[in-house]
C-alpha positions in Angstrom: 184.5 190.2 169.7 184.6 187.4 167.3 187.1 187.6 164.5 187.8 185.8 161.2 185.5 182.9 160.6 184.9 182.1 164.3 181.2 181.9 165.2 179.9 184.7 167.3 180.0 184.2 171.1 176.3 183.5 171.5 175.1 180.9 173.9 171.7 179.4 173.2 169.5 176.8 174.9 168.8 179.2 177.8 172.2 178.8 179.5 172.6 181.0 182.5 175.1 183.6 181.1 173.6 186.4 183.2 174.4 184.7 186.5 177.4 186.0 188.5 180.5 183.7 188.6 181.1 182.9 192.3 184.3 181.0 191.6 186.1 182.3 188.5 189.2 180.1 189.1 187.1 176.9 189.2 185.2 178.0 186.1 188.5 178.6 184.2 189.7 175.1 185.1 186.6 173.5 183.6 186.8 175.6 180.5 190.5 174.8 180.1 189.8 171.1 180.5 187.2 171.3 177.7 189.7 173.1 175.5 192.3 170.5 176.2 190.0 167.7 175.1 189.1 169.6 172.0 192.8 170.1 171.1 194.0 166.6 171.9 191.0 164.3 171.2 188.8 166.4 168.8 185.2 167.5 168.8 183.7 164.1 168.8 185.2 163.2 172.1 184.4 166.6 173.6 180.8 166.2 172.5 180.6 162.8 174.0 181.9 164.0 177.4 179.5 167.0 177.4 176.5 164.8 176.7 177.6 162.4 179.5 177.9 165.4 181.9 174.4 166.6 180.9 173.0 163.1 181.4 174.7 162.9 184.9 173.5 166.3 185.8 169.9 165.3 185.0 170.3 162.1 187.1 171.4 164.3 190.0 168.5 166.7 189.3 170.7 169.7 188.7 168.1 171.3 186.4 170.2 171.6 183.2 168.1 172.9 180.3 166.9 170.2 177.9 168.4 169.5 174.6 166.0 169.8 171.7 167.1 166.6 170.2 169.6 163.8 170.7 171.7 161.7 168.3 170.1 159.8 165.5 170.4 156.5 167.4 168.3 154.4 169.7 167.4 156.0 173.0 167.9 152.7 174.9 171.4 151.2 174.5 171.8 147.5 174.1 173.1 147.0 177.6 169.9 148.5 179.0 167.5 146.4 177.0 165.3 144.2 179.1 165.1 140.4 178.5 162.5 139.6 175.8 160.0 137.3 177.4 158.4 136.0 174.2 159.2 133.3 171.6 160.6 135.4 168.9 160.5 132.7 166.3 156.8 132.0 166.8 155.9 135.6 167.0 157.8 136.2 163.7 155.6 133.4 162.1 152.4 135.0 163.5 153.5 138.3 162.0 154.2 136.6 158.7 150.7 135.1 158.6 149.1 138.4 159.4 151.2 140.3 156.9 150.1 137.9 154.2 146.4 137.9 154.9 146.3 141.7 155.2 148.0 142.2 151.9 145.9 139.5 150.2 142.7 141.0 151.5 143.4 144.4 150.0 144.7 143.0 146.8 141.6 140.8 146.3 139.3 143.8 146.9 140.9 145.3 143.8 140.0 142.5 141.5 138.5 143.1 138.1 134.9 144.3 138.2 135.2 145.4 141.9 138.3 147.6 142.4 137.4 149.1 145.7 141.1 149.1 146.5 142.6 149.6 149.9 145.9 150.4 151.4 148.6 147.7 151.6 151.7 149.4 152.7 151.0 151.1 156.1 150.4 147.9 158.1 153.4 146.2 156.5 155.6 148.9 157.9 154.0 148.8 161.4 153.4 145.1 161.9 156.1 144.6 164.5 154.9 147.7 166.4 151.4 146.3 166.7 152.4 142.7 167.3 154.7 143.5 170.2 151.7 145.3 171.7 149.2 142.5 171.0 151.4 139.8 172.4 152.8 141.7 175.4 151.2 144.9 176.4 147.6 145.7 175.1 145.2 144.5 177.8 141.7 143.5 176.8 138.4 144.4 178.5 138.4 141.3 180.7 141.7 142.3 182.3 141.2 143.0 186.0 142.4 146.6 185.5 139.7 147.3 183.0 141.7 147.1 179.8 143.6 149.5 177.6 142.4 151.9 174.9 144.2 151.4 171.7 143.8 154.0 168.9 144.8 152.1 165.8 146.1 154.0 162.8 143.4 154.1 160.2 145.3 152.8 157.2 146.6 149.8 159.3 143.0 148.4 159.5 143.8 145.4 157.2 146.3 144.1 159.7 143.7 144.2 162.5 141.2 142.2 160.3 143.9 139.8 159.4 144.8 139.2 163.1 141.1 138.8 163.9 140.8 136.2 161.1 143.6 134.1 162.7 141.9 134.4 166.1 138.7 133.1 164.6 136.8 136.3 165.0 136.3 136.9 161.3 135.7 134.5 158.5 137.2 134.3 155.0 133.9 135.5 153.6 134.1 138.6 155.8 137.7 139.3 154.7 136.5 139.0 151.1 133.9 141.7 152.0 136.6 144.3 152.7 135.1 147.7 151.7 131.8 146.0 150.7 129.6 147.0 153.6 126.2 146.8 151.8 126.5 144.6 148.8 127.3 141.4 150.6 124.4 141.6 153.1 124.2 142.8 156.8 127.4 142.4 158.8 129.2 140.4 156.0 131.5 143.2 154.9 134.4 145.0 156.6 134.6 148.8 156.8 137.5 150.4 155.0 138.9 152.0 158.1 138.1 151.9 161.9 134.5 153.0 161.9 132.6 152.1 165.1 129.3 153.1 163.6 129.7 150.6 160.8 131.2 147.9 163.0 130.0 148.7 166.5 131.2 145.5 168.1 134.7 145.6 166.7 136.1 149.1 166.4 136.2 151.6 169.3 137.9 154.7 167.8 137.5 156.3 164.3 141.1 157.3 163.5 141.5 157.8 159.8 140.8 161.5 159.8 144.4 162.5 160.1 145.4 164.2 163.3 142.3 163.6 165.3 143.6 160.3 166.9 146.4 162.2 168.5 144.3 165.0 170.0 141.3 162.8 171.0 143.5 160.1 172.6 145.1 162.8 174.8 141.7 163.8 176.1 140.8 160.1 176.5 143.8 159.6 178.8 142.9 162.8 180.6 139.3 161.8 181.0 140.4 158.4 182.4 142.2 160.4 185.1 139.1 162.6 185.6 136.9 159.5 186.2 139.5 158.2 188.7 139.9 161.4 190.6 136.2 161.9 190.9 135.7 158.3 192.2 133.5 157.2 189.4 135.8 154.4 188.2 139.3 153.2 189.1 141.2 153.7 185.8 144.7 153.6 187.4 145.6 150.4 185.6 144.4 151.5 182.2 146.7 152.8 179.4 146.0 154.6 176.2 148.1 153.6 173.2 148.0 155.8 170.1 149.4 154.7 166.8 150.2 157.5 164.4 152.2 158.1 161.2 155.0 160.6 160.8 153.3 162.2 157.8 150.1 162.5 159.9 152.0 164.6 162.5 152.0 167.4 159.9 148.3 168.0 160.8 148.1 170.8 163.4 145.7 168.7 165.5 148.4 166.1 166.0 150.6 168.3 168.0 148.0 170.8 169.2 147.4 169.2 172.6 150.7 167.7 173.5 151.3 170.5 176.0 148.2 169.5 178.0 149.4 165.9 178.2 152.7 166.9 179.7 151.2 169.6 181.9 148.8 167.1 183.5 151.5 164.4 183.7 149.5 161.8 181.7 151.9 158.9 182.1 148.9 156.7 181.2 149.4 157.7 177.6 151.9 156.5 174.9 152.2 157.7 171.3 153.7 155.2 168.9 154.7 157.1 165.8 155.5 154.9 162.8 158.2 156.8 161.1 158.5 155.2 157.7 159.7 158.5 156.4 156.9 158.6 153.7 153.6 160.3 153.4 151.1 159.0 150.9 153.3 159.2 147.8 156.5 161.1 148.8 158.9 161.6 151.6 157.8 163.4 154.8 161.0 165.4 155.2 163.1 164.5 152.2 165.6 167.2 153.0 165.4 166.9 156.7 164.9 164.4 159.5 161.4 164.0 160.7 162.3 161.9 163.8 164.6 164.6 165.0 162.0 167.3 164.3 159.4 165.4 166.3 161.8 164.7 169.1 162.3 168.4 169.5 158.6 169.1 169.5 157.8 166.5 172.1 160.9 167.1 174.3 160.1 170.8 174.3 156.5 170.1 175.3 157.7 168.0 178.2 157.3 164.4 177.0 159.5 161.4 177.5 160.9 160.6 174.1 162.1 157.1 173.1 163.7 156.7 169.7 163.8 153.2 168.0 165.8 153.8 164.9 168.2 150.9 164.3 167.8 147.1 164.6 170.2 144.9 166.6 172.5 144.3 163.7 173.7 147.9 164.0 174.7 147.5 167.6 178.1 146.0 166.8 178.8 148.7 164.3 178.0 151.4 166.8 180.2 149.7 169.4 183.1 150.2 167.0 182.3 153.9 166.5 185.1 155.2 168.8 185.3 158.5 166.9 181.6 159.1 166.4 182.0 159.0 162.7 179.1 156.6 162.2 176.8 158.6 164.5 177.8 161.7 162.6 176.8 160.0 159.3 173.5 159.0 160.8 172.9 162.5 162.1 173.7 164.2 158.7 172.0 161.9 156.3 168.5 163.3 155.3 165.4 161.2 155.3 165.1 161.2 151.5 168.5 159.5 151.3 167.5 156.9 153.9 164.4 156.1 151.8 166.7 155.6 148.8 168.9 153.2 150.8 165.9 151.1 151.7 165.4 150.2 148.0 169.0 150.1 146.8 171.6 147.3 146.7 174.2 146.5 149.3 176.9 147.8 146.9 175.1 151.2 146.7 174.9 151.4 150.5 178.6 150.4 150.9 179.7 153.1 148.4 177.3 155.9 149.5 176.7 155.5 153.2 179.9 153.8 154.4 182.2 154.9 151.5 182.9 158.5 152.4 185.3 157.7 155.3 187.9 155.0 155.8 186.8 154.4 159.3 183.3 153.7 158.1 184.6 151.4 155.4 186.6 149.4 157.9 183.5 148.9 160.1 181.7 147.0 157.3 184.7 145.3 155.7 183.6 141.9 156.9 179.9 142.3 155.9 178.7 141.2 152.5 176.5 143.4 150.3 173.6 141.3 151.2 174.3 141.9 154.9 174.3 145.6 154.2 171.1 145.5 152.3 169.4 143.7 155.2 170.6 146.1 158.0 167.2 146.7 159.6 165.4 149.7 160.9 164.5 149.6 164.6 160.8 149.5 164.1 161.1 146.0 162.6 163.2 144.6 165.5 161.1 142.9 168.2 163.6 143.3 170.9 164.1 147.0 170.3 160.4 147.7 170.1 159.7 145.6 173.2 162.3 147.5 175.1 160.7 150.8 174.1 157.2 149.7 175.0 158.3 148.4 178.4 160.2 151.6 179.2 157.2 153.7 178.1 154.8 151.6 180.3 157.0 152.0 183.3 157.8 155.7 182.9 156.2 157.9 185.6 155.3 161.5 185.5 155.3 162.1 181.8 153.5 160.9 178.6 155.8 159.0 176.3 156.3 159.1 172.6 158.0 156.3 170.8 159.5 157.3 167.4 160.1 154.1 165.5 161.8 154.1 162.1 160.4 151.6 159.6 160.2 151.0 155.9 156.8 151.5 154.2 155.6 148.3 152.6 158.2 146.2 154.5 158.5 142.6 153.2 156.5 143.3 150.0 159.3 143.8 147.4 157.0 145.5 144.9 156.0 148.2 147.5 159.0 148.4 149.8 160.0 152.0 150.3 158.4 153.1 147.1 156.9 156.6 146.7 153.9 155.1 144.9 152.8 152.7 147.7 149.5 154.5 148.3 148.5 154.0 144.7 149.7 150.4 144.5 146.8 148.4 145.7 147.1 145.3 143.5 149.8 142.5 143.7 150.6 140.5 140.6 151.1 136.7 140.6 154.9 137.2 140.6 154.6 139.8 143.4 152.6 137.3 145.5 155.1 134.5 144.9 158.0 136.8 145.9 156.1 137.9 149.0 155.3 134.3 149.9 158.9 133.3 149.7 159.9 136.3 151.8 157.5 135.1 154.5 158.3 131.4 154.1 154.7 130.4 153.7 153.7 126.9 152.6 151.5 128.0 149.6 151.8 126.3 146.2 152.6 128.3 143.1 149.5 127.0 141.4 147.4 128.7 144.1 148.9 132.0 143.2 148.5 132.0 139.4 145.1 133.8 139.7 146.3 137.1 141.2 142.7 138.2 141.6 141.9 135.3 144.0 144.9 134.3 146.1 144.2 132.2 149.2 144.3 133.4 152.8 146.6 131.5 155.2 145.7 130.0 158.5 148.1 127.6 160.3 145.3 125.7 162.0 143.9 125.8 165.5 146.4 123.0 166.5 149.4 124.9 165.4 151.9 126.3 168.0 151.4 129.8 166.5 147.6 129.8 167.0 148.0 128.4 170.5 150.6 130.9 171.4 148.6 133.8 170.1 145.4 132.8 171.9 147.3 132.2 175.1 148.8 135.6 175.0 145.5 137.3 174.5 143.9 135.3 177.3 146.7 136.4 179.6 146.2 140.0 178.6 142.4 140.0 179.0 140.8 139.2 175.7 140.7 140.3 172.1 141.4 143.7 170.8 140.0 145.8 169.2 136.6 145.2 170.7 133.8 147.5 171.6 131.4 146.6 174.4 128.2 148.4 175.4 127.3 147.3 178.9 126.6 150.5 180.7 125.2 150.9 184.2 121.4 151.6 184.2 120.5 155.2 185.1 117.4 156.4 186.9 116.5 159.6 185.1 115.0 162.6 186.9 111.2 163.0 187.2 109.2 166.0 186.1 109.9 168.2 189.2 113.3 169.3 187.9 111.8 170.7 184.8 108.9 172.6 186.4 110.7 175.9 187.1 111.2 176.4 183.4 107.6 175.8 182.6 106.2 178.6 184.7 107.5 181.4 182.5 108.1 185.0 183.3 106.6 187.7 181.1 107.7 190.6 183.4 111.4 189.8 183.8 112.9 188.8 180.5 115.3 185.8 180.5 117.6 184.5 177.8 117.3 180.9 176.7 121.0 180.4 177.6 120.2 181.4 181.2 117.2 179.1 181.2 119.3 176.2 180.1 122.0 176.9 182.6 119.3 177.0 185.3 118.1 173.6 184.3 121.7 172.3 183.9 122.5 173.4 187.5 119.4 171.7 188.9 120.2 168.5 187.0 123.7 168.5 188.6 121.9 168.3 192.0 120.0 165.2 191.1 121.1 162.3 193.3 121.0 159.8 190.5 122.6 161.5 187.5 124.1 164.7 188.9 127.6 163.4 189.4 127.6 161.9 185.9 127.1 165.3 184.3 130.3 166.6 182.7 130.2 170.4 182.1 132.7 171.4 179.4 133.5 174.9 178.2 136.4 176.4 176.3 137.3 179.3 178.7 133.7 180.6 178.7 132.0 179.6 181.9 131.6 183.2 183.2 130.4 184.4 179.8 127.6 181.9 180.0 126.7 182.7 183.6 128.0 179.4 184.9 130.5 180.8 187.4 127.8 180.0 190.0 129.0 176.4 189.7 132.6 177.3 190.8 132.2 177.1 194.6 130.4 173.7 194.6 131.2 171.7 191.5 134.7 173.3 191.1 137.0 173.1 188.1 138.9 169.9 187.5 142.7 170.0 187.9 144.8 167.0 188.6 147.0 169.2 190.7 144.2 170.8 192.7 144.7 174.5 193.4 148.2 175.5 194.6 147.6 179.3 194.5 145.4 181.9 196.0 142.9 183.0 193.4 142.9 186.7 192.6 139.1 186.7 193.0 139.1 184.6 196.2 137.1 187.1 198.1 134.2 187.0 195.7 131.2 184.8 196.3 131.8 183.0 193.0 135.5 182.8 193.1 137.5 180.6 190.7 138.2 177.3 192.4 140.1 174.2 191.2 140.2 170.7 192.6 141.4 167.3 191.7 137.8 166.2 192.3 136.3 169.0 190.3 133.4 168.4 188.0 133.8 171.2 185.5 136.2 170.8 182.6 137.6 174.2 181.7 139.5 173.7 178.5 141.1 177.1 178.0 140.8 178.7 174.5 140.6 175.4 172.7 137.3 174.2 171.1 139.3 171.2 169.7 140.3 170.3 173.3 136.8 170.7 174.5 135.6 168.4 171.7 138.2 165.9 172.8 136.7 165.9 176.3 133.2 165.8 174.8 134.0 162.7 172.8 135.7 160.9 175.7 132.8 161.7 178.1 130.1 161.0 175.5 131.5 157.5 174.7 132.3 156.5 178.3 129.1 154.4 178.4 130.9 152.0 176.0 134.6 152.6 176.8 134.2 152.3 180.5 130.6 151.0 181.0 130.0 154.3 182.9 127.4 156.5 181.3 128.5 160.1 181.5 126.4 163.1 180.3 128.5 165.8 178.8 127.1 169.3 178.4 129.5 171.3 176.2 128.7 175.0 175.9 130.4 177.3 173.4 129.9 180.2 171.1 127.7 178.6 168.5 129.9 180.0 165.7 132.9 177.9 167.0 131.2 174.5 167.1 130.4 172.8 163.9 132.3 175.4 161.9 135.6 175.0 163.8 135.5 171.4 165.0 133.2 169.8 162.5 135.7 167.0 161.8 135.7 166.0 165.4 131.9 166.2 165.6 131.8 163.8 162.6 134.2 161.5 164.5 132.0 161.7 167.5 129.0 160.6 165.5 131.1 157.7 164.1 132.2 156.8 167.6 128.5 156.7 168.7 129.1 159.5 171.2 126.2 161.0 173.2 125.6 164.2 175.1 124.5 167.8 174.7 126.2 170.5 172.6 125.0 174.0 173.5 125.6 176.6 170.8 125.2 179.7 173.0 125.1 183.3 171.7 123.4 181.8 168.6 122.0 183.8 165.7 123.5 186.4 163.4 121.9 189.4 165.0 121.8 188.5 168.7 125.4 188.7 169.8 125.7 192.3 168.6 129.1 193.5 169.5 131.4 190.8 168.1 131.3 191.3 164.4 131.2 188.8 161.6 133.4 186.1 163.1 131.1 185.6 166.0 127.8 186.0 164.2 126.4 182.5 163.6 123.9 182.4 160.9 124.5 178.9 159.6 125.4 176.3 162.3 122.0 174.5 161.9 122.9 173.8 158.3 126.3 172.4 159.3 124.6 170.3 162.0 122.1 169.0 159.4 125.1 167.4 157.6 125.9 165.2 160.6 123.4 162.3 160.7 124.0 161.9 164.5 123.3 165.5 165.4 119.7 166.3 166.6 119.4 170.1 166.4 116.8 172.2 168.2 116.4 176.0 168.1 114.1 176.6 171.1 112.4 179.9 171.6 111.3 179.6 175.2 112.4 178.1 178.5 109.7 175.4 178.6 110.7 174.3 175.2 114.3 173.9 176.5 113.0 171.8 179.3 111.1 169.4 177.1 114.0 169.0 174.7 116.5 168.2 177.4 114.2 165.8 179.1 113.6 164.0 175.8 117.3 164.0 175.0 118.1 162.3 178.3 115.4 159.8 177.6 116.6 159.0 174.1 120.3 158.8 174.9 120.3 157.5 178.4 116.9 155.9 179.0 118.2 152.3 179.0 115.5 149.6 178.6 112.8 152.0 177.4 113.0 150.8 173.8 113.5 147.0 173.1 115.1 147.8 169.8 117.6 150.2 171.4 118.1 148.7 174.9 121.0 151.1 175.6 119.6 154.2 174.1 120.1 155.9 170.8 123.4 156.7 169.2 122.7 160.4 168.7 123.8 163.7 170.3 121.8 166.8 170.8 122.7 170.3 169.6 120.8 173.2 171.1 121.2 176.8 169.8 120.4 179.2 172.6 120.6 183.0 172.8 122.0 185.7 175.0 119.1 188.1 174.5 116.6 188.3 177.4 113.1 187.8 176.1 109.7 187.6 177.9 109.1 183.9 178.8 105.6 182.7 178.4 104.3 180.0 180.7 103.9 176.6 179.1 100.5 176.4 177.4 98.0 174.1 179.1 97.4 172.0 176.0 100.9 172.1 174.7 101.5 169.8 171.8 104.6 168.2 173.3 104.8 165.6 170.5 104.8 168.3 167.9 107.4 170.3 169.8 109.8 167.3 169.8 109.1 166.5 166.2 110.0 170.0 165.1 106.9 172.4 165.3 103.7 173.1 167.0 101.1 175.9 166.8 102.1 178.4 169.5 99.2 180.9 169.0 96.1 180.7 166.7 94.5 183.9 165.7 91.1 184.2 167.5 88.4 182.6 165.5 86.1 185.6 166.1 88.0 187.3 163.4 86.0 185.2 160.9 87.0 184.2 157.5 86.5 187.5 155.8 90.1 188.7 156.6 93.3 187.5 154.9 95.1 184.8 156.9 98.8 183.9 157.1 100.9 181.3 158.9 104.0 182.7 160.6 106.7 180.1 161.3 109.7 181.0 163.4 112.4 179.5 165.6 114.5 180.7 168.5 114.8 184.4 169.0 112.6 185.1 166.0 109.4 184.2 168.0 109.2 187.7 169.7 109.6 189.3 166.2 106.7 187.2 164.9 104.5 187.9 168.0 105.0 191.7 167.4 104.3 191.2 163.7 101.1 189.4 164.4 99.9 192.4 166.4 100.8 194.9 163.7 99.2 192.8 161.0 96.0 192.6 162.9 95.7 196.1 164.2 96.9 198.0 161.1 96.1 195.7 158.2 93.3 193.5 159.3 95.4 190.4 158.6 95.0 187.3 160.8 98.3 185.5 161.6 98.7 182.1 163.3 102.1 181.6 165.0 104.0 178.3 164.8 107.1 177.7 166.9 109.5 175.7 164.8 111.8 174.0 167.3 113.8 172.1 164.6 113.9 172.9 160.9 116.4 170.0 160.6 114.2 167.4 162.2 111.3 168.4 160.0 113.4 167.9 157.0 114.6 164.5 158.1 111.1 163.4 158.8 110.0 164.5 155.3 113.0 162.7 153.7 112.2 159.5 155.7 108.6 159.7 154.5 109.6 160.0 150.9 112.1 157.1 151.3 109.3 155.0 152.8 107.0 155.8 150.0 109.7 154.9 147.4 110.3 151.5 149.0 106.5 150.8 149.5 104.9 152.2 146.3 101.8 150.0 146.8 101.4 150.7 150.5 99.9 153.5 152.5 101.5 156.8 151.7 103.3 158.4 154.6 102.8 162.1 154.9 105.6 164.3 156.2 104.9 165.9 159.6 105.3 169.4 158.2 102.7 168.7 155.5 100.3 167.1 158.0 100.6 170.1 160.3 99.8 172.7 157.7 97.4 170.9 155.4 94.3 172.4 156.9 95.7 175.9 157.4 94.7 179.0 155.4 96.9 181.5 153.8 100.6 181.6 152.8 103.5 180.7 155.0 106.2 183.1 156.1 109.2 181.4 157.7 111.7 183.4 159.8 114.8 182.7 161.9 118.0 184.4 163.0 119.8 182.2 160.6 120.2 182.3 156.8 117.2 181.5 154.7 118.6 178.1 153.7 117.9 176.9 157.2 114.2 177.4 157.0 114.1 176.7 153.3 115.0 173.1 154.0 111.2 172.4 154.5 109.8 174.5 151.7 109.0 171.8 149.2 106.9 169.9 151.7 104.9 173.0 152.7 101.4 172.8 151.0 100.9 176.6 151.2 102.5 179.4 149.3 105.9 179.9 150.9 108.4 182.7 151.5 111.2 183.1 154.0 113.3 185.8 155.7 116.8 185.2 157.0 120.1 186.7 157.8 122.1 185.8 154.7 125.4 187.6 154.4 128.2 188.5 156.8 127.5 189.4 160.4 128.2 192.8 161.8 128.5 194.8 165.0 125.7 197.1 165.9 122.5 197.1 168.0 120.2 194.2 167.6 117.5 196.4 166.1 119.9 197.8 163.5 121.3 194.4 162.6 117.7 193.0 162.2 116.7 196.0 160.1 119.8 195.5 158.0 118.9 191.8 157.3 115.1 192.6 157.1 114.1 190.0 159.7 112.5 192.3 162.3 108.8 192.5 163.0 108.3 195.4 160.5 110.1 193.5 157.8 108.0 190.4 158.5 104.9 192.5 158.1 106.0 193.8 154.7 107.0 190.3 153.5 103.5 189.0 154.6 101.7 191.8 152.8 103.8 191.2 149.7 103.0 187.5 149.5 99.3 188.3 150.2 99.3 190.8 147.4 100.7 188.3 144.9 97.7 186.0 145.9 95.3 188.9 145.5 94.4 188.9 149.1 95.4 192.5 149.6 96.0 195.4 147.2 99.6 195.6 145.7 100.1 199.1 147.0 99.6 198.0 150.6 102.9 196.3 150.8 104.7 199.1 149.0 103.3 201.7 151.4 104.2 199.5 154.4 107.8 199.3 153.1 108.1 203.0 152.8 106.4 203.6 156.2 108.7 201.3 158.1 111.8 202.1 156.1 112.8 198.5 156.2 115.8 199.3 153.9 117.2 201.8 156.4 118.9 200.7 159.6 119.2 204.3 160.7 115.4 204.2 161.2 115.9 202.2 164.3 118.9 204.1 165.7 116.9 205.2 168.7 115.7 201.8 169.7 117.0 201.0 173.2 118.6 197.6 173.8 118.9 195.9 177.2 120.7 193.0 178.7 123.2 190.3 177.7 125.8 192.0 175.6 123.8 195.1 174.9 
């Protein structure tokens, strides 16, 4: 038992204390040897020997448990650094030119009268990291291997524009248009951050929504492997590089999928984390050490970790550190103090960092204060960064993360290491002169007097720097970033594949989810596009009746299936394969969206059009991963999102967290999302067919030769309903625009009875059909039924019409489609869905009739469907009462009729429907 102040005898790190000792004498000798080193040479020497033994044990594959973190020094020692193949002087000059132009561009954007601002400091800290990549590693799209995918940190965009200016890809006028994307005319401005939708020939990946680049790049690397394993494209020579910030790693998404990257051995992926120790305006871990923390996370997840902390000038100091005192000082100094050292004098550094121990003082006795002040961080040292990149690129079997320490605002004295760098967007004339001197640029003082209009710098196309830069990019396969859209042409399926859904089945009810899965399965058999369909689900294939795909399409796993499945004797057994087509993402909607984005943008990223179908509980789509869906729209992604188990009353047993009553509203906020809420199987068929045409029908529209940059969102239901056959004279155009007349009340009823227009979507159509019967038989009210396939698209059409009329006041007035459809109808409109009223109320002001709506406002609940619908007053009886009420207000029926109906049907009492039986799909 421990005594005194000795620590308790607890061994951590998973050491095998429970294993029997097969040779106690040998064990005692090893322990005594360690004790002797401790007694004679001290803890520093003992620690060193233990680490060397662990390192050797790993080399010999002994299987020693991993350390959570290593010393606060470079992972690659000087003696193992590779030869640097570039011209360091020329590359330093190129870097200086880019630094200057990036800062000047942002500063000019903040001139008087404009002040759109920007972010100066991030690129300055990361310039060396990017330039090592651009000059030696990042392959462009003309590279024989297909080129790399580079996710550039959003706030570093000024540096990318500045480099493109030197390359001749952007003009001075375009740089002057930074953050002025409309006012300077088409294509004359530059987007603030990487936005493919705003600059579709330049940017590939939208990365400024913190945390998404990390997650989405993992799934991009994974999808590259998927394409390769399935034989669609050889991606074996393509690499994904992801640039991130240490502050950004605080977002849960940043670390949320690193386990998958290690589990699937994605050695085609490298994270480069710019650890400038600063968030927007304060330290990331002032009292801690963020690099050590991140190392522990990534090592624990199974990544290869490379730390680049100190520049080459520290090598000689570390070589003198025989007692480990310098390493100990590095290990124990918190980040907040390192940030202070970056802005303090050499004297301060000497007294505070090296002054606490005579051995430390002796190390720097021959260095001046200026030498101490200039001791660099590793992320600014080309050789150190090159060594890390090369090691990462050559590493096999694991993804790699490079943790590079830098100083925010490096080389701009007014910004360097300051907590206020995010707010400092303007350089004064004196700041510019000091910055110019630091970079040794040949710019006259007189050209810097006007701080609002400093000049950009270009060395000329005959300069060695320009020639060098262009030669390097030529050798590496062309410019980056660059987005190309040159997809292979697809032959879309004919009408036959859609016919089974058009036949209907009134006797055997079928849920729209099952109808869509049937169509989906048939499309996967198509010889032209079947292999390009990418099914994606977050651990829900069986729930959605898609386990029938397991035996043939199989679930993708890079390792195949190395076990006997517990359900192997079943016809629909779980089957994995490295050539599997199904992406089964586990319980991770964020991961599924990562795959959705990678697949939905493959037409541009790889020139291979892929057609993702991502199916999920509708509640967990736009609500849970709306940020990724926005990024998908920015990235011009395409494909089908399927919000299954939709509606607030249809998935009856799951309670309020699963009861979706609002996803169409969330979808309406995304300009790229085309939402449909089909009621019947034949509607599903027409919507999917049109979606394929719009997104993948290349060459069908001369203005959009490679299709439209939209994605479809279908809400489908798990409730079986009678499926009518497709009407002979179906208004397909109306169906696709958002509504069509499903059933008109027989004209024989004449004009002597009150009339009403019942509008409904999705699972509400059966309620409306029942209400139509009740109204006719019991109240002599004639109701026409309209199937609203998309409230959202009706609203967008109306807004577009209003905008057209605003811009063309003396032209022909454009009438919204909803207004045109209803203009000749009689009676009021009652609009119903299984979503909250705001969904259908989107169209209310363009409806020419009196208007009312019913919806499922409030929290969801668990009960029978009948009880839930009575609770929300959306069932057939409630529709009847609402219809009679609005007719009474118009004077078409007596006021007491509605009141009597409400009492008769007890629409305020869910117990009135307690005996209603419920069948099928989650009953």
